[in-house]
C-alpha positions in Angstrom: 80.8 106.8 42.8 84.0 108.8 42.4 84.2 112.7 42.3 86.7 115.0 40.9 87.6 118.3 43.3 86.3 120.2 40.7 82.7 118.7 40.7 83.0 119.0 44.8 84.0 122.6 44.4 81.1 123.6 41.9 78.7 122.0 44.2 79.5 123.3 47.4 79.5 126.5 45.5 76.2 126.3 44.1 74.7 124.8 47.2 76.2 127.7 49.2 74.2 130.2 47.1 71.1 128.2 46.9 71.0 127.9 50.7 72.2 131.1 52.0 68.8 133.0 52.2 67.5 130.1 54.3 70.2 131.0 56.7 69.4 134.8 56.6 72.2 135.5 54.5 72.4 137.4 51.3 75.6 137.1 49.3 76.7 140.3 47.6 75.6 140.9 43.9 79.1 141.4 42.8 80.2 138.1 44.0 77.2 136.2 43.6 78.0 134.5 40.3 77.5 131.2 38.7 80.5 128.5 38.9 81.2 129.0 35.2 81.5 132.9 35.7 84.0 132.7 38.7 87.4 134.1 38.3 89.6 131.6 37.3 91.6 132.3 40.5 88.7 131.7 42.9 87.8 128.4 41.1 91.4 127.1 41.4 91.3 128.1 45.2 88.1 126.3 45.6 89.2 123.0 43.8 92.4 123.1 45.8 90.4 123.1 48.9 88.0 120.5 47.6 90.9 118.5 46.7 92.3 118.8 50.4 89.1 117.7 52.0 88.4 114.7 49.5 92.1 113.5 50.0 91.7 113.8 53.8 88.5 112.3 54.3 87.9 110.2 51.0 91.1 109.1 49.7 89.8 106.0 47.8 86.9 108.1 46.2 88.6 111.0 44.6 89.5 111.0 41.0 92.1 113.7 39.9 92.0 114.2 36.2 95.5 114.5 34.3 95.9 118.2 34.2 94.3 118.4 37.9 90.9 120.0 36.9 87.9 118.5 35.4 87.3 119.7 31.9 83.6 118.4 31.7 80.8 120.4 32.3 
């Protein structure tokens, strides 16, 4: 299975928000937003981190679309 950096970033974001309460952590309401509503700069940062992780651990699994982001939602 191939994964794009944006797919990993979105999954990480969604799982972090979902699991935070189980670890007695509450995200601030003003910063707790769905992936689709994140500021573009935040999405870019998270996608860049996901790219780095994928290239480091799974270079054969990474799929980087032309343009650098996954526009399919």
